[in-house]
C-alpha positions as CSV (number, residue, x, y, z in Angstrom):
1,M,4.5,1.7,26.0
2,K,1.8,3.7,24.3
3,A,-0.3,2.3,21.5
4,A,-3.5,3.1,19.5
5,R,-5.7,0.0,20.3
6,L,-9.3,-0.9,19.7
7,H,-11.5,-2.8,22.2
8,A,-14.5,-3.1,19.8
9,F,-15.0,-2.8,16.1
10,G,-16.5,0.3,14.6
11,E,-15.9,3.9,13.6
12,P,-12.5,5.6,14.0
13,E,-13.4,6.6,17.6
14,V,-12.9,3.1,18.8
15,L,-9.1,3.6,18.5
16,E,-7.9,4.5,22.0
17,Y,-4.5,5.9,22.9
18,E,-3.5,3.9,25.9
19,D,-0.8,2.0,27.8
20,V,-0.1,-1.6,26.7
21,P,2.6,-4.1,27.6
22,R,5.8,-3.9,25.6
23,P,6.4,-7.0,23.5
24,A,9.6,-9.0,23.4
25,P,11.2,-10.6,20.3
26,G,11.4,-14.4,19.9
27,P,13.8,-16.4,17.8
28,G,14.2,-14.9,14.3
29,E,12.5,-11.7,15.4
30,V,13.5,-8.1,16.2
31,L,12.0,-5.5,18.5
32,V,11.5,-2.3,16.6
33,R,11.3,1.1,18.3
34,V,8.6,2.5,15.9
35,H,9.2,6.1,14.8
36,A,6.3,6.2,12.2
37,A,3.5,3.9,11.0
38,G,1.8,4.0,7.7
39,I,-2.0,3.8,7.3
40,N,-3.4,1.4,4.7
41,P,-6.9,0.2,3.8
42,P,-6.5,-3.2,5.7
43,D,-6.0,-1.1,8.9
44,W,-9.5,0.3,8.7
45,Y,-10.9,-2.9,7.4
46,T,-9.5,-4.4,10.7
47,R,-11.0,-1.6,12.7
48,R,-14.4,-2.2,11.2
49,G,-14.3,-6.0,11.8
50,F,-14.0,-6.7,8.1
51,D,-17.6,-5.7,7.5
52,N,-16.7,-5.2,3.8
53,I,-16.4,-9.0,3.1
54,P,-18.8,-11.9,3.6
55,A,-19.1,-13.1,7.2
56,E,-17.9,-16.6,6.4
57,L,-14.7,-15.2,4.9
58,R,-13.8,-12.8,7.7
59,P,-10.6,-13.5,9.6
60,A,-11.0,-14.7,13.2
61,L,-9.9,-11.6,15.0
62,R,-11.1,-10.5,18.4
63,P,-10.3,-7.3,20.3
64,P,-8.3,-5.9,21.8
65,V,-6.3,-5.2,18.6
66,I,-3.5,-2.9,17.7
67,P,-3.7,-2.3,13.9
68,G,-0.9,-1.4,11.6
69,S,1.6,-3.3,9.4
70,D,3.7,-0.5,7.9
71,V,6.5,0.7,10.2
72,S,9.8,2.5,10.1
73,G,12.0,2.7,13.2
74,V,15.2,1.5,14.9
75,V,16.1,-2.0,16.1
76,A,15.8,-2.0,19.9
77,A,16.5,-5.7,20.6
78,V,17.1,-8.9,18.7
79,G,15.7,-12.4,19.4
80,G,18.9,-14.2,18.8
81,P,22.2,-14.0,16.9
82,D,20.9,-15.1,13.6
83,T,18.5,-12.3,12.7
84,G,20.9,-10.4,10.5
85,W,20.1,-7.1,12.4
86,S,21.8,-5.3,15.2
87,V,20.6,-2.9,17.8
88,G,20.6,0.6,16.4
89,D,19.9,-0.4,12.7
90,E,17.3,1.8,11.0
91,V,14.7,-0.4,9.3
92,F,11.3,-0.3,7.7
93,G,8.9,-3.0,6.6
94,L,5.5,-4.5,5.9
95,V,5.2,-6.7,9.0
96,R,3.4,-10.1,9.0
97,F,1.2,-9.5,6.0
98,P,-1.1,-11.1,5.2
99,G,-1.8,-11.4,8.8
100,F,-1.8,-9.1,11.8
101,A,0.9,-7.0,13.3
102,A,0.8,-4.2,15.8
103,G,2.3,-1.2,14.1
104,Y,0.4,1.6,15.9
105,A,2.6,1.4,18.9
106,E,5.9,2.7,20.3
107,Y,7.4,-0.8,19.9
108,T,6.5,-3.8,17.7
109,V,8.0,-7.2,17.1
110,A,8.7,-8.1,13.5
111,P,10.1,-11.2,11.8
112,A,13.7,-10.3,10.7
113,A,12.9,-11.3,7.1
114,D,10.1,-8.7,6.8
115,L,12.4,-5.8,7.3
116,A,14.8,-3.8,5.0
117,R,17.3,-1.2,5.8
118,K,15.8,2.3,5.7
119,P,17.4,4.4,2.9
120,A,19.3,7.3,4.5
121,A,17.7,9.6,1.9
122,L,14.3,9.0,3.5
123,D,13.1,10.1,7.0
124,H,11.0,7.7,9.0
125,I,7.7,9.4,8.0
126,E,8.5,8.8,4.3
127,A,9.8,5.3,4.9
128,A,6.7,4.3,6.8
129,A,4.6,5.3,3.8
130,V,6.3,2.9,1.4
131,P,6.0,-0.8,2.4
132,M,2.4,-1.9,1.7
133,A,1.8,0.5,-1.2
134,G,5.2,0.0,-2.7
135,L,5.3,-3.8,-2.4
136,T,1.8,-4.0,-3.8
137,A,2.8,-2.1,-6.9
138,F,6.2,-3.8,-7.2
139,Q,5.1,-7.4,-6.6
140,F,2.1,-7.0,-9.0
141,L,4.1,-5.7,-11.8
142,H,7.4,-7.5,-11.4
143,K,6.6,-10.7,-9.5
144,R,3.2,-11.6,-10.9
145,L,3.2,-10.1,-14.3
146,G,6.9,-10.0,-15.1
147,Y,6.3,-6.6,-16.6
148,E,9.1,-5.5,-18.9
149,G,7.6,-2.5,-20.7
150,G,5.3,-2.2,-23.7
151,G,2.6,0.0,-25.0
152,P,0.3,2.4,-23.1
153,A,-0.3,1.6,-19.5
154,V,-3.1,3.0,-17.4
155,V,-3.2,3.5,-13.7
156,V,-6.7,4.0,-12.3
157,G,-6.7,5.8,-8.9
158,A,-3.2,7.0,-9.7
159,A,-3.0,9.6,-6.9
160,G,-3.4,7.1,-4.1
161,G,-0.8,5.1,-2.2
162,V,-0.4,2.2,-4.7
163,G,-1.3,4.2,-7.7
164,H,1.4,6.9,-7.5
165,L,4.1,4.3,-6.9
166,A,2.8,2.0,-9.7
167,L,2.9,5.0,-12.1
168,Q,6.6,5.6,-11.4
169,L,7.5,1.9,-11.6
170,L,5.8,1.5,-14.9
171,R,7.9,4.4,-16.3
172,L,11.0,2.8,-15.0
173,A,10.1,-0.6,-16.4
174,G,9.8,0.9,-19.9
175,A,6.1,1.7,-20.6
176,R,6.1,3.8,-23.7
177,E,3.2,5.9,-22.3
178,V,1.8,6.1,-18.8
179,I,-1.8,7.3,-18.4
180,A,-2.9,8.5,-15.0
181,V,-6.6,8.4,-14.1
182,A,-7.8,10.5,-11.1
183,S,-9.9,13.5,-10.3
184,G,-8.8,16.8,-11.9
185,R,-7.2,18.3,-8.8
186,H,-4.5,15.7,-9.0
187,E,-3.3,16.4,-12.5
188,E,-0.3,18.6,-11.6
189,F,0.8,16.1,-9.0
190,L,0.7,13.1,-11.3
191,R,2.3,14.9,-14.3
192,G,5.1,15.8,-11.8
193,L,5.6,12.1,-11.2
194,G,5.9,11.4,-14.9
195,A,2.4,10.7,-16.3
196,D,2.4,11.3,-20.0
197,R,-1.4,11.6,-20.2
198,F,-4.0,12.5,-17.6
199,V,-7.7,11.5,-17.5
200,D,-10.1,13.2,-15.2
201,Y,-12.6,10.5,-14.6
202,T,-15.1,13.0,-13.2
203,R,-15.4,14.5,-16.6
204,T,-14.6,11.7,-19.1
205,P,-15.1,7.9,-18.7
206,V,-11.8,6.1,-18.9
207,A,-13.0,3.9,-21.8
208,E,-13.9,7.1,-23.8
209,A,-10.4,8.6,-23.3
210,V,-8.3,5.4,-23.8
211,A,-8.9,2.5,-26.2
212,D,-5.5,0.8,-26.8
213,A,-3.9,0.1,-23.5
214,D,-1.6,-2.9,-23.1
215,L,-2.0,-2.8,-19.3
216,L,-4.5,-1.4,-16.9
217,V,-3.7,-1.3,-13.1
218,D,-7.0,-0.7,-11.3
219,T,-6.4,0.4,-7.6
220,V,-10.1,1.1,-7.1
221,G,-12.2,-1.9,-8.1
222,G,-15.9,-1.9,-7.1
223,P,-19.2,-2.9,-8.8
224,E,-18.5,-0.6,-11.8
225,A,-15.0,-1.8,-12.6
226,H,-16.2,-3.6,-15.8
227,R,-16.6,-0.2,-17.4
228,L,-12.8,-0.1,-17.7
229,L,-12.6,-3.1,-20.0
230,P,-12.9,-1.2,-23.4
231,A,-9.8,0.9,-22.5
232,L,-7.7,-2.2,-23.2
233,R,-6.7,-3.6,-26.6
234,R,-7.3,-7.2,-27.5
235,G,-4.7,-9.2,-25.5
236,G,-4.4,-6.4,-23.0
237,R,-4.0,-7.2,-19.3
238,L,-5.9,-5.9,-16.3
239,V,-4.5,-6.0,-12.8
240,S,-6.8,-5.3,-9.9
241,V,-5.6,-4.3,-6.4
242,F,-9.1,-4.5,-4.8
243,F,-12.2,-6.6,-5.5
244,G,-14.0,-5.5,-8.6
245,D,-16.8,-6.8,-10.9
246,Y,-14.9,-7.3,-14.2
247,R,-17.6,-9.5,-15.9
248,P,-15.4,-12.3,-17.2
249,E,-17.7,-13.0,-20.1
250,R,-17.5,-9.5,-21.3
251,A,-13.7,-9.4,-20.8
252,A,-13.5,-12.6,-23.0
253,E,-15.6,-11.0,-25.7
254,L,-13.2,-8.0,-25.8
255,G,-10.1,-10.3,-25.6
256,V,-9.0,-8.7,-22.2
257,V,-6.8,-10.9,-20.0
258,L,-8.1,-10.8,-16.4
259,P,-6.0,-12.0,-13.4
260,E,-6.3,-15.6,-12.4
261,G,-7.4,-16.2,-8.8
262,R,-6.9,-13.8,-5.9
263,W,-3.4,-12.4,-5.4
264,Q,-2.3,-10.7,-2.2
265,V,0.8,-8.6,-1.4
266,R,3.1,-10.3,1.0
267,S,5.8,-9.2,3.5
268,S,9.3,-9.4,1.9
269,G,12.3,-7.7,3.2
270,S,14.2,-8.7,0.0
271,D,11.6,-7.1,-2.3
272,L,11.5,-4.0,-0.1
273,S,15.3,-3.7,-0.4
274,E,14.9,-3.5,-4.2
275,L,12.4,-0.7,-3.7
276,A,14.8,1.0,-1.2
277,A,17.5,1.2,-3.9
278,L,15.0,3.0,-6.2
279,L,14.0,5.4,-3.4
280,A,17.6,6.0,-2.3
281,D,18.7,7.5,-5.6
282,G,15.4,9.3,-6.4
283,R,14.3,7.1,-9.2
284,I,10.9,6.9,-7.4
285,R,9.6,9.0,-4.6
286,V,6.8,8.6,-2.1
287,A,4.2,11.3,-1.4
288,I,2.8,12.2,2.0
289,D,-0.7,13.7,2.2
290,G,-0.8,14.1,6.0
291,V,1.0,13.3,9.2
292,Y,-0.8,12.8,12.6
293,P,0.6,12.0,16.0
294,L,-0.1,8.5,17.3
295,R,-2.6,9.8,19.9
296,E,-4.7,11.1,16.9
297,A,-5.0,7.8,15.1
298,A,-8.8,8.1,15.0
299,A,-8.5,11.4,13.1
300,A,-5.9,9.9,10.8
301,H,-8.3,7.0,10.0
302,R,-11.1,9.4,9.3
303,R,-9.0,11.4,6.9
304,A,-7.6,8.3,5.1
305,E,-11.1,6.7,4.7
306,Q,-12.4,9.9,3.0
307,G,-10.1,9.1,0.0
308,H,-9.0,11.7,-2.6
309,I,-5.5,11.9,-1.1
310,Q,-2.1,12.3,-2.8
311,G,0.1,9.4,-1.6
312,K,-0.2,8.3,2.0
313,I,-1.3,9.2,5.5
314,V,1.2,8.5,8.2
315,L,1.2,8.3,12.1
316,R,4.2,10.0,13.8
317,V,5.0,7.8,16.8
318,V,8.2,9.6,18.0
319,E,7.5,13.3,18.5
């Protein structure tokens, strides 16, 4: 089969389109004929050898490696009678996360429990864009926070993969006002998804535009993340998707509740099935910024790493 594989860590050009052995499913697994694969930040972290985290914390991973954890496709084989899937089923999923899968390939093996039935209303490109971003937003809000609505909710980085889905989930869960933060060119897109207010962070600092939020979902993080704290009321909660410097002492002074410990999205076919129901009837939708053939995985990575996208970048595996 064909795959986009790396033999050394580095820039996007290390991704090579080449022939590799086709895997076979073991007990409790299924072989998926991949039609499309979503691109996520952990994919390029893998490609770069996790150079964005301290050396002592980096996963023990050695090339050759096929990146990719978001897939949508068709079951081609099952590893036994107890998988719950049949050959020909259309499925999608976040595979083996946290951990390493091999989604940038014509076939991949997935644990049966990581998969959900693809909604008929979505094609494979759209479905492949959902799993990691959608599960991150869903699990943060509903599994970790138990969010059931409330006052103003802010999404920083609202145009990105996690952000644009979190915005929609907040509205569905009963947030009285959803405030989207992004650069100005994304305003029309985000208002179309249901944002009540829009803040162009390139013109106005978030903490100058918002001062009474119940919840802030930060999908950006970084060394300046603490500047977001005054946007929350006393007792307000901040949820971070990426590492950020939130200065706990300052947060305590302001009465802002920070997340306890490090939380990570996890593969879950059952959670994804809940998202699938929302996607199937149009209560939420996923945005696609660009589609690249598998042989152009390097170009897709280059575009995704540039940021400032609306939704997701996806690899088309079946032409």
